[in-house]
C-alpha positions in Angstrom: 0.0 0.0 -0.1 1.2 3.5 -0.6 1.8 6.3 -0.1 -0.6 5.9 2.9 -2.6 3.0 4.1 -6.4 3.4 3.7 -8.5 1.2 5.9 -11.2 0.6 3.4 -8.6 -0.5 0.8 -6.6 -2.5 3.4 -9.9 -4.4 4.2 -10.4 -5.1 0.5 -7.0 -6.7 0.3 -8.0 -9.1 3.0 -11.4 -9.6 1.4 -9.7 -10.7 -1.7 -7.6 -13.2 0.2 -4.4 -11.3 0.7 -2.8 -9.5 3.6 -0.9 -6.3 3.9 2.9 -6.8 3.9 4.6 -5.8 7.1 7.5 -4.2 5.1 7.8 -3.2 1.4 10.6 -5.8 1.0 8.1 -8.6 1.9 5.4 -7.5 -0.6 4.5 -9.1 -3.9 2.3 -6.3 -5.1 1.6 -2.7 -4.4 -1.6 -0.8 -4.3 -0.7 2.8 -4.9 -3.3 5.2 -3.4 -2.0 8.5 -4.7 -3.6 9.3 -8.0 -0.7 11.5 -9.1 2.5 10.0 -10.7 5.2 9.9 -7.9 8.8 9.0 -8.3 8.7 7.7 -4.8 6.9 4.6 -6.1 10.0 3.5 -8.2 11.9 3.1 -4.9 9.5 0.4 -3.8 9.7 -1.6 -7.0 12.1 -4.3 -5.9 12.4 -7.5 -8.1 9.8 -9.3 -5.9 7.0 -6.9 -6.9 5.0 -8.6 -9.6 1.9 -6.3 -9.8 1.1 -2.7 -9.2 -2.5 -1.4 -8.8 -2.9 2.3 -9.4 -5.9 4.2 -8.0 -6.4 6.4 -11.1 -8.5 5.6 -14.1 -6.5 7.9 -16.3 -2.9 6.8 -16.5 -1.6 9.2 -19.2 0.6 11.0 -16.7 2.2 7.9 -15.6 2.9 6.8 -19.1 4.3 10.3 -20.1 6.7 10.1 -17.3 7.8 6.6 -18.1 6.9 5.2 -14.6 5.2 2.1 -16.0 7.7 -0.6 -16.8 7.4 -3.9 -18.6 8.8 -6.0 -15.7 5.6 -6.4 -13.9 1.8 -6.1 -14.4 0.4 -2.7 -13.9 -3.4 -2.2 -13.6 -5.4 1.0 -13.4 -8.9 1.8 -11.9 -10.5 2.0 -15.4 -14.3 1.4 -15.0 -14.2 1.4 -11.2 -15.6 5.0 -10.9 -17.8 4.7 -14.0 -21.2 4.6 -12.1 -20.5 7.9 -10.3 -19.1 9.7 -13.4 -22.2 8.6 -15.4 -24.4 10.2 -12.8 -22.5 13.4 -13.2 -23.0 13.2 -17.0 -26.7 12.8 -16.6 -26.7 15.9 -14.3 -24.7 17.8 -17.0 -27.1 16.8 -19.7 -30.1 18.0 -17.8 -28.4 21.2 -16.8 -27.5 21.9 -20.4 -31.0 21.1 -21.7 -32.8 23.3 -19.1 -30.1 26.0 -19.3 -29.3 25.8 -15.6 -25.8 27.5 -16.0 -27.6 30.6 -17.4 -30.3 30.5 -14.8 -27.9 30.2 -11.9 -26.2 33.5 -13.0 -29.3 35.7 -13.2 -30.1 38.2 -10.6 -33.6 39.0 -11.8 -36.8 37.1 -12.6 -36.3 36.1 -16.3 -38.0 33.2 -18.0 -35.2 32.1 -20.2 -35.3 29.3 -22.8 -35.0 25.6 -22.1 -35.5 22.4 -23.9 -36.7 18.8 -23.3 -33.9 16.3 -23.1 -36.4 13.7 -24.4 -36.0 13.2 -28.2 -32.5 14.7 -28.4 -29.5 12.9 -29.8 -26.7 12.2 -27.3 -23.3 11.3 -28.7 -20.9 9.4 -26.5 -17.2 9.6 -27.6 -15.1 6.8 -26.1 -18.1 4.7 -24.9 -16.1 2.4 -22.5 -17.1 1.9 -18.9 -18.3 5.4 -18.3 -20.2 5.4 -21.7 -21.9 2.1 -20.9 -23.0 3.2 -17.5 -24.2 6.6 -19.0 -26.3 4.7 -21.7 -27.9 2.6 -19.0 -28.9 5.7 -16.9 -30.2 7.5 -20.0 -32.8 4.8 -20.9 -35.8 6.4 -19.1 -35.1 9.8 -20.7 -36.2 8.8 -24.2 -33.1 10.1 -25.9 -31.5 8.8 -29.1 -27.9 7.6 -28.3 -24.8 7.3 -30.6 -21.8 5.6 -29.2 -18.2 5.8 -30.6 -15.6 3.3 -29.6 -12.1 2.4 -30.8 -13.4 -0.8 -32.1 -16.7 0.3 -33.4 -18.4 -2.6 -31.6 -22.2 -2.7 -31.0 -23.1 -1.0 -27.7 -26.0 -2.3 -25.8 -28.7 0.3 -25.4 -27.3 2.6 -28.1 -29.3 3.4 -31.2 -26.1 3.6 -33.3 -22.5 2.4 -32.8 -19.5 4.1 -34.6 -15.8 3.5 -35.0 -13.2 6.4 -34.9 -14.0 7.4 -38.4 -17.5 8.2 -37.3 -16.6 11.2 -35.1 -17.8 13.7 -37.7 -21.1 11.9 -38.1 -21.6 11.7 -34.4 -20.9 15.4 -33.8 -23.1 16.6 -36.7 -26.1 14.5 -35.4 -25.7 15.2 -31.7 -27.3 17.9 -29.7 -25.1 16.9 -26.8 -21.6 15.4 -27.3 -20.2 13.7 -24.3 -16.4 13.0 -24.1 -15.5 10.1 -21.9 -12.4 8.9 -23.9 -9.0 8.3 -22.3 -6.1 10.7 -23.2 -3.7 9.1 -25.6 -1.5 10.6 -28.4 -4.4 9.9 -30.8 -7.1 11.6 -28.7 -5.1 14.6 -27.6 -6.8 17.6 -29.2 -9.6 15.4 -30.6 -12.0 18.3 -30.4 -10.8 21.5 -32.0 -12.4 24.3 -34.1 -13.5 22.0 -37.0 -15.2 19.5 -34.7 -16.8 22.3 -32.7 -18.3 23.6 -35.9 -19.8 20.2 -36.7 -21.5 20.2 -33.3 -22.9 23.6 -34.3 -24.6 26.5 -32.6 -27.4 24.4 -31.1 -24.9 21.8 -29.7 -23.4 21.3 -26.2 -20.1 19.8 -25.5 -19.6 17.8 -22.3 -16.3 16.6 -21.1 -15.8 14.2 -18.2 -12.9 12.4 -19.8 -9.5 14.4 -19.8 -9.1 18.1 -20.3 -6.6 17.9 -23.2 -9.1 16.0 -25.4 -10.3 19.6 -26.2 -8.3 22.4 -27.6 -9.2 25.1 -25.1 -8.4 28.0 -27.2 -10.7 26.7 -29.9 -13.4 26.1 -27.4 -13.2 29.7 -26.0 -13.4 31.1 -29.5 -16.4 28.9 -30.4 -18.2 30.2 -27.2 -17.3 33.8 -28.0 -18.6 33.6 -31.5 -21.7 31.6 -30.7 -20.7 28.6 -32.7 -21.8 26.2 -30.0 -24.6 26.5 -27.6 -22.5 25.9 -24.4 -20.3 23.4 -22.5 -20.3 21.5 -19.2 -16.7 20.6 -18.1 -15.5 18.5 -15.2 -12.0 18.3 -16.7 -10.2 21.2 -18.3 -6.8 22.1 -19.8 -5.0 23.6 -18.0 -6.1 22.0 -14.7 -6.8 23.5 -12.3 -8.4 26.3 -14.4 -6.8 29.5 -13.3 -8.9 32.3 -11.8 -9.6 34.8 -14.5 -9.5 32.3 -17.3 -12.0 33.2 -20.1 -14.0 29.9 -19.5 -15.2 31.3 -16.2 -16.8 34.4 -17.8 -19.5 32.7 -20.0 -23.0 32.2 -18.7 -23.4 29.1 -20.8 -20.5 27.3 -19.3 -20.8 25.0 -16.2 -17.6 23.9 -14.6 -17.0 21.4 -11.8 -13.6 20.9 -10.4 -12.9 17.3 -11.5 -15.3 15.8 -9.0 -17.5 13.6 -11.2 -16.0 10.9 -9.2 -16.7 12.3 -5.7 -13.5 12.1 -3.5 -15.5 10.9 -0.5 -16.8 7.8 -2.4 -13.8 6.8 -4.4 -12.2 4.4 -1.9 -15.3 2.3 -1.7 -15.4 1.9 -5.4 -11.6 1.3 -5.7 -11.8 -1.2 -2.9 -14.0 -3.4 -5.0 -11.5 -3.5 -7.8 -8.7 -4.2 -5.4 -10.5 -7.1 -3.8 -11.3 -8.6 -7.2 -7.7 -8.2 -8.5 -6.1 -9.5 -5.3 -8.3 -12.7 -5.7 -7.3 -13.0 -9.3 -3.6 -12.4 -8.6 -3.6 -15.2 -5.9 -5.2 -17.6 -8.3 -3.1 -16.7 -11.3 -5.9 -15.3 -13.3 -5.7 -12.3 -15.6 -6.2 -9.1 -13.8 -8.8 -6.4 -14.5 -7.7 -3.1 -15.9 -4.3 -4.1 -17.2 -2.6 -1.1 -18.7 -1.3 -1.4 -22.2 1.3 1.4 -22.9 0.8 0.9 -26.6 -2.8 1.9 -26.4 -2.2 4.5 -23.8 -4.6 3.2 -21.2 
């Protein structure tokens, strides 16, 4: 465990049939509880360590710093936090449709515009764990759902499934485009000026994936010029978003500070992943959430 022992996660280790090592030298695996890449971890990676479990779902920072080696198995928390993030997406969608960001900034009684979410097309870019959980929660709202994945596989509950070459189609048809993709060299800057123009003046961009999926300067320009209807962001680039940044000034922008996975709930969700992987590790089975540096997640 590291950098600090968490009782919920420690219990999960035992629930999975393992036991916390008394010293790092006696450990066969590490559960790293700091979501940030830390050089301190490398000092614990003695030859006996065969597996490292990270607490973060996004591992781009670890890969960029070269902290993930090929001498042992590394797993991330991909999918662990998906139910909570999917709830956040639904909240963003409702807020966008009913124009809550604009209403929250008013200081007088004005009956502004709003729309039904029902009947709208919601496009989900990177429909992995978060996307699948979002699709499940959107069922009762009567929306049309388009999902885009790296493989283009059919998505249960979606009205259409697209591969990477379907991004333009998804954006052009969506009233709400939801970004849930991981950050990789291929997805960095995925949404720029051209893509925002495809979304159009009645479209909303929602990002709960990673901030650099979007070219921030292009997003600011699109908002200034009315080329999109608005945006809801839980992740931004740069992050934290500095005070005084132009994104804070728009009444059609809703920003939450990277809390789609509420910090107070994350240990319980991570604990389930840890317990499952400890059990699999002991039995010699393939672990869940294995990181593939070639894919970037």
